[in-house]
VORO-433528 format. One record per residue (C-alpha): x negated, y, z. Coordinates in steps of 0.05 Angstrom, whole numbers, plus 32768, in hexadecimal, padded with zeros to 4 digits. Layout:
BEGIN
XYZ/...
END
This chain:
BEGIN
8020836C7E45/800E83297E26/7FF582F07E4E/7FB382F57E34/7FAB833C7E45/7FC8832F7E90/7F9283037E9A/7F63832B7E7E/7F6D83677EAE/7F75833B7EEA/7F2B83207EDE/7F1583647ECE/7F2D83847F0E/7F0C83457F31/7EC483517F12/7ECA839F7F1E/7EDB838B7F68/7EA1835C7F6A/7E7483967F59/7E8D83C47F91/7EB383F47F63/7EC784357F76/7F15844F7F86/7F3684747F4D/7F2884B87F70/7EDE84A77F6E/7ED384807F29/7E9D84997EFE/7EAF84BD7EC2/7E8484AD7E83/7E7384CE7E45/7E6184C07DFC/7E1584CA7E18/7E1984937E49/7E1E845E7E0F/7DD484667E05/7DD584447E4C/7E0584107E38/7DE283FC7DFA/7DA183EF7E2F/7DCE83C97E64/7DED83A47E2B/7DA883917E0E/7D8A837E7E4C/7DC183597E56/7DBC832D7E1C/7D6E83227E2B/7D86830B7E71/7DBC82D87E59/7D8182C17E33/7D5582B07E6E/7D90828F7E8E/7D9882CB7EC0/7DDC82CC7EBC/7DF682F17EF1/7DC5832D7EEE/7DE5832E7EA4/7E2D83307EB9/7E1883707EED/7DFA83937EAF/7E2C83887E77/7E6283917EA4/7E4483DB7EB2/7E4183DB7E6B/7E8683CD7E5B/7EA084017E8C/7E7884347E61/7E97841F7E25/7EDD84107E47/7EDD84637E4F/7EBA847F7E1A/7ED8844F7DE0/7F0E84387DFC/7F1A83E57E0A/7F3783D97DC9/7EF283F07DA3/7EC283C67D85/7E8B83DF7DB3/7EAF83CA7DEB/7EC283877DC9/7E78837B7DBE/7E69837F7E08/7E9F835C7E1F/7E8783237DEE/7E4B831B7E1D/7E7683187E5A/7E9182DB7E3B/7E4B82BF7E33/7E3182CC7E7A/7E7082B27E93/7E6982737E67/7E2A82647E76/7E3682627EC2/7E6B82347EAF/7EA382637EC5/7EC782467E80/7F0C82607E94/7EF582A47EA3/7ECC829E7E62/7F0D828B7E33/7F3282BF7E52/7EF682F97E3E/7EF082D87DF4/7F3982DA7DEA/7F3C83247DF5/7EFB83307DCC/7F20830A7D91/7F5E83347DA0/7F3883737D99/7F0783567D51/7F4183407D3A/7F6E83797D37/7F3583AB7D1A/7F10837D7CEC/7F4683477CDE/7F4C82F77CEB/7F1882ED7CB2/7EDB830F7CD0/7E9482F37CE8/7EA683137D2D/7EE682F27D2F/7EBA82B07D15/7E8F82C57D4F/7EBE82BE7D86/7EE3827D7D68/7E9A82567D76/7E9682677DB3/7EDB82557DC2/7ECA82167DA5/7E8A820B7DD0/7EB2821D7E14/7EEC81EA7E05/7EBB81BA7DF2/7E9C81BD7E39/7EE981B87E50/7EF6817C7E2B/7F2D819E7E09/7F0D817F7DC4/7F46818B7D99/7F4D81D17DA7/7F0481DA7D9F/7EFD81B17D5B/7F3981E57D42/7F0982267D5B/7ECD82127D43/7EEE81FB7D01/7F0A82427CF5/7EC482627D06/7EA982347CD2/7ED782427C9A/7ED5828B7CA6/7E8782867CA4/7E8F82607C64/7EBA828D7C43/7E9082CB7C51/7E4982B77C55/7E1B82947C20/7E1B824A7C20/7DD7823D7C45/7DDF82667C79/7DC6825B7CBF/7E0F82657CE7/7E2982367CB3/7DF782047CCB/7E0482117D11/7E50820C7D04/7E4881CE7CE8/7E1681B77D19/7E4181CF7D5B/7E8881AA7D35/7E5D81687D2E/7E5281677D79/7E9581717D8C/7EB081427D5B/7E8681147D7C/7E9481197DB5/7EDC81117DA9/7EC980D27D8C/7ED580E57D3D/7E9580C67D2D/7E9C80C97CE0/7EB1810F7CE1/7E79811E7D0B/7E4781047CDD/7E61812A7C9E/7E5381647CC7/7E0F81577CD8/7E0381407C94/7E1A81817C77/7DE981A17CA9/7DAD817E7C92/7DBB81897C4A/7DBE81D37C56/7D8381D17C7F/7D5D81A47C46/7D6F81DC7C12/7D5482117C3E/7D1C81FA7C5F/7D0681B97C3C/7D0581717C4D/7CD481797C86/7CF081B47CAD/7CE981B27CF5/7D3081CA7CFB/7D4681867CDE/7D34815E7D20/7D7581747D4D/7D9B81627D0F/7D82811E7D0B/7D8081127D4B/7DCA81297D4E/7DDA80F97D10/7DB680BF7D36/7DE980C47D76/7E2580C97D4A/7E0E80887D2C/7DFA80687D6E/7E43807B7D8A/7E5F80607D4C/7E40801F7D61/7E14801D7D22/7DCE80187D3A/7DA0800C7D09/7DB6804F7CE3/7DB280737D28/7D6880587D2E/7D5A806B7CE2/7D6780B67CF2/7D4C80BC7D3D/7D0D809D7D10/7D1280D47CDC/7D18810D7D14/7CDF80E87D36/7CB780E77CFE/7CBD81387CF4/7CB581467D41/7C72811E7D3F/7C5081487D0A/7C6A81867D2B/7C4D81737D72/7C2581377D74/7C3580ED7D86/7C2980FD7DD1/7C5981337DDB/7C93812F7E0B/7CC981467DD9/7CAF81007DAD/7CBF80DE7DF1/7D0B80E97DE1/7D1280C57D9F/7CED80857DC5/7D1C80857DEC/7D59808D7DC0/7D33805E7D92/7D2F80307DCE/7D7780347DE5/7D8F80277D97/7D617FE57D9D/7D7E7FCD7DDB/7DCA7FD17DC5/7DB97FAC7D8C/7D9D7F787DB9/7D547F807DA0/7D397F907DEB/7CF57F7E7DD8/7CF87FBA7DAC/7D167FE27DD3/7CEE7FCE7E0C/7CAC7FE77DE2/7CCF80277DD6/7CDE80357E1B/7C9680277E38/7C8580527E00/7CA9808D7E21/7C9380777E60/7C46807C7E56/7C4680C27E3E/7C7A80DF7E70/7C4D80BD7EAC/7C1880E77E8F/7C3981267E88/7C6881227EC7/7C7181277F09/7C8080DC7F23/7CC280F37F36/7CD581137EFB/7D1081067EDF/7CF980F07E95/7CCF80BF7EBB/7D02809F7EE6/7D2C809C7EA3/7CF980757E80/7CEB80447EBC/7D39803C7EC1/7D3F802B7E73/7CFE7FF87E73/7D257FD77EA6/7D677FD37E84/7D3E7FB37E4B/7D1E7F7D7E7D/7D6E7F6D7E92/7D7F7F657E48/7D437F327E3F/7D5B7F0B7E7C/7D1D7F1D7EA6/7D407F387EDC/7D077F367F0C/7CE47F637EDC/7D1B7F8D7EDC/7D257F967F22/7CDC7FAE7F2E/7CE87FE67EF4/7D2E7FF57F12/7D077FF87F60/7CCF80227F4C/7D0080547F2F/7D2A80577F76/7CEC805F7F96/7CD580A07F6B/7D1280BC7F74/7D1880B97FBE/7CD380DD7FBF/7CFE811E7FB6/7D4081187F9C/7D5C80E77FD2/7DA981037FD1/7DB5810A7F87/7DD380F07F4D/7D9680CD7F2F/7D8A80A57F70/7DD380997F71/7DC480757F24/7D8880517F41/7DAD802F7F79/7DDC801E7F40/7DAB7FFC7F17/7D8C7FD77F4C/7DD07FBD7F5E/7DE97FA67F1B/7DA27F7F7F1A/7DB37F5D7F5B/7DF37F517F44/7DD27F2B7F08/7DA67F017F38/7DE67EED7F5B/7DC87F187F9D/7E0D7F367FAC/7DF77F4D7FF6/7DC17F7B7FD3/7DEB7F8C7F98/7E287FAF7FC0/7DF67FD27FF4/7DD47FF67FBB/7E1D7FFD7F90/7E31801C7FD3/7DF680497FDE/7E0880617F98/7E4580717FAC/7E3C808E7FEA/7E0680B97FC8/7E3680DC7F95/7E7680DC7FCE/7E40810B7FF3/7E2C813D7FB4/7E6881377F84/7EA2812D7FAF/7EDA80FD7FA4/7EF3811C7F5E/7EBA81117F2E/7EB180E27EF4/7E7380C47F0D/7EA280AF7F49/7EC9807C7F20/7E8880647F08/7E7E80517F48/7EB380357F56/7EB4800C7F14/7E757FF27F20/7E887FD17F6B/7EC47FB47F45/7E9A7F8E7F12/7E707F747F53/7EA97F5D7F73/7EC37F3D7F36/7E837F187F2F/7E847F087F77/7ECA7EEC7F6B/7EEC7F137F9F/7F1B7F2C7F6E/7F4A7F527F9E/7F0F7F817FB4/7EF97F847F65/7F457F9D7F53/7F467FD07F8B/7F087FF27F76/7F117FF07F2C/7F5A80097F3D/7F3680427F5F/7F0B80557F25/7F4B804C7EFA/7F7780857F29/7F3C80AF7F2E/7F3080B17EDF/7F7B80BF7ED5/7F7780FF7F00/7F3C811D7EE0/7F3A81037E9D/7F67810E7E5D/7F9880CC7E4D/7F6C80B77E06/7F2880BB7E2B/7EF980847E1C/7EEB80807E6A/7F38806D7E78/7F3C803A7E4C/7EF780107E64/7F2780197EAB/7F587FFD7E8B/7F2B7FC67E70/7F0B7FBC7EB1/7F497FAF7ED3/7F5E7F7B7EA4/7F1D7F567EB0/7F327F507EF4/7F707F377EE7/7F597F097EB4/7F2E7EF07EF2/7F6A7EE97F1B/7F887EC37EE7/7FB77EF77ED8/7FB47EF17E8E/7FF47F147E7F/7FE57F507EA9/7F9B7F517E8E/7FB67F487E48/7FE27F8A7E5B/7FAA7FB67E72/7F7C7F9E7E35/7FBA7FB57E09/7FBE7FF77E2A/7F6E7FFC7E1E/7F7E7FEC7DD9/7FB380277DC9/7F8480597DE3/7F4180417DB9/7F7180397D79/7F8480827D88/7F3D80A77D8F/7F0C806E7D66/7F0380577D2A/7F1F800F7D1A/7EE07FF47D13/7EBD80107D4E/7E9D7FDD7D84/7EC47FF17DBD/7EFF7FD77D94/7EEE7F9C7D87/7ED07F8C7DD5/7F177F947DE0/7F2B7F627DB4/7EFB7F377DD3/7F227F427E0C/7F617F357DF9/7F487EF17DDF/7F347EE97E20/7F797EF27E3C/7F9B7EC17E0A/7F6A7E927E14/7F7E7E957E5E/7FC57E907E52/7FB47E507E2A/7FC77E737DE3/7F8A7E577DBC/7FA17E717D7E/7FAB7EBA7D8E/7F687EB37DB4/7F4C7E9B7D72/7F687ED27D4D/7F497F097D75/7F037EEA7D81/7F047EEB7D30/7F237F327D2D/7EEC7F4D7D50/7EB07F2A7D2F/7EB57F4F7CF2/7EA47F8F7D15/7E747F6D7D47/7E527F537D08/7E4D7F947CE1/7E3C7FC27D20/7E067F8F7D46/7DF07F5B7D12/7DEE7F197D12/7DBB7F0B7D49/7DD47F367D7F/7DE57F157DC7/7E267F367DC6/7E357F117D87/7E227ECE7DA9/7E4B7EDC7DE2/7E877EE17DAE/7E6F7E987D92/7E6B7E7E7DD1/7EB27E8F7DE8/7ECB7E7D7DA6/7EAC7E3A7DB4/7ED17E327DF3/7F137E3D7DD4/7F057E0E7DA6/7EF87DD67DD8/7F3A7DEB7DFD/7F627DDC7DC1/7F457D9F7DBB/7F177DB87D74/7ED67D967D8E/7EB27D9B7D4F/7EC97DDC7D4C/7EAF7DED7D90/7E6E7DD37D83/7E617DFA7D42/7E6A7E387D64/7E477E267DA2/7E097E177D7F/7E087E557D5B/7E127E797D9A/7DD47E537DB8/7DA57E627D76/7DB67EAE7D87/7DA67EA87DC7/7D667E817DC5/7D4C7EB17D8A/7D5C7EE97DB2/7D537ED97DFE/7D267E9A7DFC/7D377E557E28/7D2A7E787E6C/7D727EA17E70/7DAE7E9C7E84/7DDA7EA57E4C/7DAB7E6F7E29/7DC57E497E68/7E087E517E59/7E057E367E15/7DE57DFA7E29/7E1B7DF17E66/7E557DFD7E31/7E297DCD7DFD/7E2A7D977E39/7E757DA07E44/7E907D957DFF/7E5B7D557DF0/7E807D3D7E31/7ECA7D457E10/7EAB7D237DDE/7E967CEA7E04/7E487CEA7DFE/7E3D7CEB7E42/7DEF7CE97E3A/7DEA7D277E15/7E1E7D4C7E41/7DF87D457E82/7DAF7D577E5D/7DD07D987E40/7DF07DA77E8C/7DB27D947EAE/7D8D7DC07E84/7DBB7DF87E97/7DB27DF17EDA/7D6A7DEC7EDE/7D6F7E2D7EBC/7D9F7E4D7EE8/7D7C7E307F26/7D3C7E597F15/7D627E977EFC/7DA97EA37F2A/7DBC7EA87F71/7DD57E687F8E/7E1B7E7A7F98/7E217E9D7F4D/7E5D7E837F28/7E327E667EF2/7E0F7E3D7F21/7E4F7E1D7F34/7E677E087EEF/7E237DE37EE8/7E2A7DC27F26/7E767DB57F1C/7E697D9F7ED1/7E357D687EEB/7E647D557F26/7E967D437EF0/7E707D1C7EC3/7E4D7CED7EFA/7E907CE47F12/7EA87CCC7ECF/7E6D7CA27ECA/7E757C867F0E/7E327C977F28/7E4E7CAC7F6A/7E0F7CC77F91/7E037CF37F5A/7E497D047F59/7E4C7D1A7FA4/7E067D367F9B/7E1F7D6B7F70/7E6C7D747F92/7E497D897FD0/7E177DB67FA5/7E557DD77F90/7E797DDB7FCB/7E3E7E027FEA/7E2E7E307FAC/7E7C7E3E7FB7/7E727E598000/7EAC7E2C8011/7EAE7E12804F/7EE77DE38050/7F0A7E038088/7F417E258051/7F257E618051/7F227E798007/7F167EC18010/7EC77EB4800F/7EC37E8A7FD3/7EA57EA77F9A/7EDB7E847F63/7F237E697F76/7F267E4F7F33/7EE87E227F3D/7EF57E167F7D/7F357DFB7F6B/7F127DC97F38/7ED97DB27F68/7F137D9F7FA0/7F387D7A7F6B/7EF87D567F5A/7EEB7D477F9A/7F327D257FA7/7F257CF97F68/7EE87CE57F7C/7EFE7CCA7FC3/7F3C7CB07FA8/7F197C827F7C/7EEA7C717FA9/7F257C5A7FD6/7F427C367FA4/7EFD7C0F7F93/7EF07C0F7FE2/7F357C098004/7F0F7C33803D/7F497C648061/7F117C94806A/7F017CA38020/7F567CA6801C/7F557CE4804F/7F1A7D058039/7F3F7D047FEE/7F807D1D8016/7F5E7D558032/7F3F7D6B7FF6/7F7E7D687FD2/7FA97D90800B/7F6F7DC58005/7F6D7DC37FB6/7FB87DD37FBB/7FAD7E097FEE/7F787E297FCA/7FA97E2D7F88/7FE27E4B7FB1/7FB67E7B7FCE/7F9F7E8F7F88/7FEA7E8C7F6F/7FFC7EC37FA9/7FCC7EF17F8B/7FE67EF37F46/801F7F2D7F3F/80367F197EF6/806D7EDF7EE9/804F7EBD7EA9/800B7EBA7EC9/801F7E9A7F03/80467E657ED5/80057E627EAE/7FE17E527EEA/800E7E1B7F02/80137DF97EBB/7FD17DF47EBD/7FBD7DDB7F01/80007DAB7F09/7FCF7D777F19/7FB97D977F56/80027D8E7F69/80057D4B7F59/7FC97D337F7E/7FDD7D4F7FBF/80267D247FB6/7FFF7CE47F97/7FCC7CE57FD7/7FFD7CF88009/802F7CC47FF3/7FF77C8E7FF2/7FE27C9E8039/802A7C9A804D/802C7C558034/7FEE7C3F8059/80097C5080A1/80597C638097/80477CB180A2/808C7CCB8092/806D7D12809D/80437D0C805F/807D7CEB8034/80A17D2F8047/80647D598036/805F7D387FF4/80A87D4C7FE9/809B7D927FFB/805F7D9A7FC7/80927D847F9D/80BC7DBA7FA6/80847DEC7FAE/80767DDD7F65/80B67DF27F54/80E27E267F32/80B37E5F7F5F/80BE7E947F35/81027E8D7F2B/81077E8D7F77/80DB7EC17F7B/81057EF17F4E/81477EDE7F7C/81207EF17FBA/810C7F2C7FA3/81567F3F7F8B/81697F2F7FD4/81397F5D7FF5/814E7F987FC8/81927F8A7FDD/81827F86802C/81457FB08033/816A7FF3803B/8147800F8002/816D80527FEF/819C804F7FB0/817680857F90/8134805A7F90/815C801A7F7B/817B803C7F3E/8132804B7F2C/811C80037F34/81597FE97F0A/815180207ED7/810980087EC7/81187FBE7EBE/81437FD17E98/81147FFF7E6D/80DF7FC67E77/810D7F8F7E5B/811C7FBC7E27/80D97FCC7E0A/80C77F827E14/80FC7F707DE7/80EC7FAB7DB5/80A67F927DB6/80BB7F467DAA/80E37F5A7D74/80AC7F7D7D4B/80847F3F7D55/80B17F137D46/80BD7F3F7D01/80747F307CF2/804D7F687D0F/800B7F587D33/7FFF7F6A7D72/7FC87F9A7D56/7FFB7FBE7D31/7FFD80107D48/804B80077D51/80477FC97D81/800C7FE77D9D/803680287DB2/806E7FF97DC7/803E7FD27DF0/801C80137E11/806580347E21/806F7FEB7E42/80357FEE7E67/804080337E8A/8086801A7EA0/806C7FDD7EC3/803B80087EE7/807180367F04/80997FF77F0C/80607FD67F39/8052801E7F64/809980207F70/80947FDC7F87/80587FF27FB3/807E80257FCC/80B37FEB7FE2/80867FC28004/805F8002802A/80A480288040/80D07FED8049/80B87FB0806D/80FF7F8F806B/80F47F89801C/80B17F6D8024/80C57F358059/80FB7F27802C/80E07F237FF1/809F7EF2800B/80CF7EBD8030/80C17E8E8001/80B67E4F8030/80DC7E118007/810E7DEA802B/80F77DA2804B/81157D67803E/812C7D638094/81567DA8807D/81767D858046/81827D4C8066/81A87D7D80A0/81CE7D9F806C/821B7D898066/821E7D878023/81F47D50801E/82217D2D803D/82447D028004/820B7D0F7FD1/81C57CF87FC1/818A7D307FAC/81637D0E7F7B/81207D347F76/80E97D267F31/80A87D3E7F31/80817D2C7EEE/80397D237EF0/80017D137EBC/80027CCE7ED3/803C7CBB7EFD/80897CD37F0E/80907CD87F5A/80DE7CD37F69/80F77CED7FB1/81427CD97FC4/815B7CFD7FFC/81A17CEF801A/81B97CFA805E/81A17CC28084/816C7CA7805B/81267CCD8038/81087CA18005/80CE7CAF7FD3/80AD7C787F9E/80757C887F67/80947C747F22/80557C667EF1/80587C8F7EB0/804A7C567E87/807E7C677E55/80817CA97E25/80AE7CD87E4C/80AC7D097E1C/80B97CEB7DE4/80ED7CBB7E02/81197D017E13/810F7D1E7DCE/81267CDE7DB0/815F7CD87DDA/81757D207DD1/81697D1E7D83/81997CDC7D7F/81CF7CF27DA0/81D27D3F7D7E/81B17D337D39/81E97CFE7D25/821B7D327D25/81FB7D717D10/820A7D7C7CC5/81CF7DAB7CC0/81A07D737CCA/81897D4D7C90/81897D047C9B/81967CCC7C77/81CD7C977C7E/81A87C687C9D/818B7C977CCB/81D17CAF7CE9/81E27C637CED/81A27C5C7D12/81A97C927D45/81DE7C737D77/81AB7C337D7C/816B7C627D8D/819E7C847DC1/81AC7C4D7DE4/816C7C2C7DE5/81467C767DFD/81847C887E2C/817A7C387E49/81297C417E52/812C7C7D7E72/81677C637E9E/813A7C267EAF/81007C577EC3/81187C907EE2/815D7C727F09/81587C2B7F0B/81247C2D7F41/81497C527F6E/818B7C3C7F5F/81A57C1D7FA2/81997C607FC4/81C37C8B7F9F/82037CA67FB0/823C7CB77F82/82307CFA7F7A/81E47D0E7F65/81BB7D507F6F/81857D4B7F36/814D7D6F7F36/81287D637EF6/80DF7D777EEB/80B87D787EA7/80DB7D5E7E6B/811B7D447E93/812B7D867E9C/81447D7B7E54/81697D397E62/81B27D2C7E71/81B07CF47EA1/81FF7CF37E98/81EE7CD67E56/81BA7C937E76/81D27C547E63/81D27C1D7EA3/81CC7BE77E6C/81BB7BE47E20/82027BE27E04/82097BAB7DCF/82337BCE7D9C/82187C177DA1/82457C387D6B/82787C327D9F/826E7C6F7DD5/82B07C687DF9/82977C2A7E15/82527C3C7E2D/82397C2F7E6E/822B7C797E7C/82047C907EBE/82417CBE7EBD/826E7C837ECC/824A7C7A7F0F/823C7CC07F26/82467D047F1E/82107D307F13/81F67D747F21/81B67D987F16/818E7DCF7F37/81467DE87F2D/812E7DD47F6A/814B7DC37FAC/81327DFE7FD1/815F7E237F9F/819F7DF67FA2/819A7E057FE6/818D7E4E7FEC/81C27E587FAD/81FC7E3B7FCD/81EA7E658009/81E97EA37FE7/82157EDB7FF8/82307EFF7FBE/821E7F4B7FB7/82647F567FBC/829D7F297FBC/82C17F267F7B/830A7F3E7F70/831A7F237F31/831A7ECE7F19/830B7EBF7ED5/82E97EF17EA2/82EF7ECA7E63/82CC7EE37E16/82D27ECE7DD0/82AA7EFD7DA8/82A77ED67D6B/82F47ECA7D6B/832A7EFA7D47/83707EF27D42/83B07EED7D61/83A97ECF7DA7/83F77EC57DAC/83ED7E917D72/83A77E737D7D/83C17E247D7F/83D67E2A7D3A/83B37E5F7D0E/83747E2D7D04/83567DEE7CED/832B7DC07D10/82E57DD27CEE/82A17DB17D0E/82867DF57D13/82467DFC7D50/82427E3A7D7F/81FD7E477D62/81FD7E717D1E/82257EA77D2F/82657E997D02/82A77EA07D17/82BB7E747D55/83047E657D4C/830F7E307D87/82EF7E5B7DB4/83297E8A7DB5/83557E4F7DC8/83237E437DFF/831F7E817E1F/83707E8E7E1F/837F7E4B7E3E/83477E567E6C/835F7E997E82/83AC7E837E8F/83977E447EB1/83697E657EDD/83847EB27EE4/83587EE97EC4/83497F0C7E8D/833D7EFA7E43/83117F237E15/83127F117DC5/82E47F2E7D88/82D57F767D8B/82F07F747DD4/82BC7F427DE8/827F7F707DE8/82447F747E12/824F7FB57E2B/82957F967E45/82717F677E69/823D7F8C7E85/82707FB17EA4/82A87F7E7EBC/82747F437EC5/82647F507F13/82AF7F5A7F24/82BE7F0B7F14/82C37ECB7F39/82BB7EA17EF3/829A7EB47EB9/82AA7E8C7E73/82877EA17E39/829C7E797DF7/82667E927DC5/822C7E8A7DA0/81E37E7C7DBE/81A47E6A7DAF/81697E527DD9/812A7E647DC3/80F27E357DD8/80AF7E5A7DCC/80C67E987DF9/81007E797E21/81127EC47E3E/812B7ED77DF6/81587EA27DF4/81A27EC47DEE/81E77ECA7DF2/820A7EEA7DB9/824D7F1D7DC6/826D7F417D8F/82517F827D6C/827B7FC77D7D/82807FDB7D3B/827E80277D56/824480197D82/81FE800F7D83/81FA7FE97DBB/81D47FA27DBF/82057F697DAF/81D17F337DCD/81C87F1F7E14/81847F027E1D/81697ED97E59/81367F1C7E5F/81747F497E6E/81977F177E9F/81617F207ECD/81797F6E7ED7/81C57F537EDF/81E77F557F26/821B7F237F28/82507F027F5C/82687EC57F38/82717E7E7F5E/82777E5F7F14/82547E7A7ED0/826C7E4A7E94/823A7E4F7E55/826D7E357E1C/82367E387DE3/81FE7E1C7DC9/81B97E067DEB/81C27E2A7E29/81A17E027E52/81657E007E25/81277E2B7E18/80E07E307E2A/80C87DF37E5A/80987E107E8A/80747DDD7EAF/808E7DE47EFC/80BC7E1B7EE6/80EA7DF57EC1/81147E0F7E87/81157E587E7B/81597E5A7E65/81997E817E63/81B77E4A7E9A/817B7E657EC4/81827EAF7EBB/81C67EA97ECD/81AE7E897F0D/817E7EC07F1B/81BB7EF77F0F/81E07EDA7F42/820C7EA37F30/820C7E677F61/82227E327F2F/82157E2F7EDD/82337DFE7EAC/820D7DFB7E6B/81FB7DD57E2D/81B87DB37E14/81C97DB77DCB/81E97DD17D8E/823D7DC77DA1/82757DBB7D78/82AD7DF57D7E/82EB7DCE7D83/82CD7D8F7DB0/82AF7DC87DD5/82FE7DE67DE3/83147DA47DF7/82DE7D987E26/82E77DD77E4C/832F7DD67E4C/83237D8F7E78/82F37DB07EA3/831A7DE77EB8/83557DC57EBF/83387D917EEF/831E7DD17F0D/83587DF27F1A/83777DB87F40/83427DBB7F75/830E7D917F57/82C47D957F64/82987DB67F34/
END
């Protein structure tokens, strides 16, 4: 017995039992004469189905089937004919699984008797296609409809009505599946046949024209959609007249198309036509009347006439409440009111109405219906606009989780949810996470939509926004330009969405400092908005505001203020006082008047902005509507009051400046705590580094007035908080995983996910480096898989947080060390901690000794970055044969080095020289992270070429470095996960030869450890070091990455004499090279990203390779380098290099270093 028959028999027994079937002892026996009764019951059943009385039909049809089952058998065509109608009766009662089981049984009988190429089989294929489309199993539905169509085409005349029916239904399913071009082809074929059969004005064309128009509408080709709606409407009016209700459907659809084109005036005209007819012919609370009221309201909303929109939406709700207070229709009306109140900035009323919509839907539909996801999404949008970003994410996650449970994985509503969550993360300035969500949405849309679909263009625009947030202006411009042709072809040049693209492109060009291009695009946006909306519209106000910002940066302050004031006047009339756009205009005016030294106006608009932000100056950041803008406003307030202090020397002005600086920093840190991805945290810190500088500057100014030591120490705390926060957080999380008693299987799962994520990220980067675009299908597939892995990882971390409180407590113990705590540390007994904070206008130096704490502000009146770069070039380029220099340039290099090295000494060391002990621990910042302080010169030598006699800083001080004072303390006190059992693991992957004859085999070359060529002296280096210190040498093929992975955790010292390469654009792709195993596909490059998944127990890691201390400089975080990654992996100290190094010279240096180390000297 087949599975199909098994299900049939169970179902049939259920039906008979439901009819009160007799037991076998009393079962009625039927004869051939009873078939007349069966035929009558069949005919009655068919009539009842037409009358939508399916339950009654089922009773008669079941009786008829019993007769045929006994008389002709269950494998007869007569039985199949009745049973087919039983399938229809179930289908029309929405009992789809029962209907499918019946249809499949009918199909087996008909195929067995008549063959697969029969019209009767085609009939069943057609119905199966219909049922499966209702279950949204579109692929299978399309398959069955195609089977039905092909059979009918093979048997019937080309113009047969059943072929038209098949084309029509196949077109509808293809449309539902997003295959609009194929759907259009089917409907056009149906239309051709109808015209051929009945002429161009046949009433039967009305439905086909309507279906074809809907396809063009879904494709975003609204002009074509309107053309076909008009064709259908013309025929309908000819048939029934202009005032018939059926004509209103066309008015409605044409109005919707005009609205989507941004032609809200025309849209409103058609919706009001439909409303007029429907109100004459229907009850006031009829669904169609409510629909017309709603659509008219949407037209008014699009025109920016929010109060008229509110009037129509309220009227719609009032009508619904007359008879359908607790209905899906009332829920939709509540949502519309909520959205318009949101547009007006009245967030309380918006929430009240949206929450009403959710409550109604939950009471009617339960928890697992797509409409519940719509309500969650609307609430998420509201909280996003309101600035309550955590709540926004909460509701949008609810929408996504619900849709993931009830929708197929490639459903467009899922893509919409991913985009909405991406928008929330963008609002949170978590642009890295936002881009991953937009990428996930794009991977879905590229699978189900045509490449030129408007939804894909929208996703491109969202990606552009994310990259703009990451300050990657080139990628942002790329995605805007990618979206523009599609949007123009669909919407036309004068659509409001086109103006939004132009506006956003203008903002990108402005931040990229291309002000002329910014002005060009913003004027294009304004022209469209004036044509579409007129003067009195919030979007027109946005263009005025942005034009004001551009003219300000161009230095035309009078024109700037005129535009911003114009924007503010419109916003006062159109928006609520707490609307984010109001705050933007108020801030811009305060900024402009501060620049013009107009103190009273500056103060006026500052206070207005703070009021609009709903900030009470009590460090309560949860109420404010825009935390980004709050940081800006508080920072501007600090600048204003500090300027007043410098002019008046009034102490209260300085105290107020300090208060605002501290509040701005607290707001920024509040914002940082709400961001989960490392890249976005780094971006937020880099773009707001000045907030830390403000807090340090005002604290030290105030301390200098009254000798307040606590403020000087607070300034040190601020400097510490700005440094290496990501690195510390990673180390803390690793420690938390270790000590929180998390079960081993979960730790293994966590580790495997991290490894998989690192591999996919590297795979993606390799594809991009190979020239593929981020929208390439291969890159999108990798990005989608990477997104899923990150989601799994976030879920697992959430489980740790919920189930293992110790993990959470350990992970978030991120307080920085204080100057007082450092002074109590015995390791500071004979050394000085010298910490730098490099701001935009000053360098702050903190000198911490056991018995002394000193701060100094150095004016940044010299080109720090270029001086550091010049000194490095002068040291390295002269001796690098790969760099083309003239003889004169090579001769000049020593003098250039001496000048820059001495000038940097005078600027950075001399002001604190007398407070420094012989041993220094330097915490660099910014460009100083690239500076070898040892090579600074205390005097400018008279003979630059005589390097041996130069007065290097190293002659007076031994120097160590760390990323922050807090990390120095924590790394020193850190306990290894296990005590290493071996001493030294030395690896020389690029040496091959007889290790017993190392010192005699090779002659001198000045090969550098960068270009993946053999390194003969690396072998000598490793052989001697492991002999001197005791340990394990590995050479050539044996020095491979798998061997390092397995051996490294067991050694106290790791010495890697190999090739290395820094990546100053993507620091996490700097690498060390190991040998490639000839019999293995294992990766031979160890990337920074990979090291985040290592667990080392080393006291010392020596990276005897090129550029291991170089990488991508992230302001505040430091250089993302191999050295930094080894710190994360567990190494307590690292020896690293700042440039390409000579193979032989490195070997000599390293042997001297380990020789001293073996005699007990300090590292």
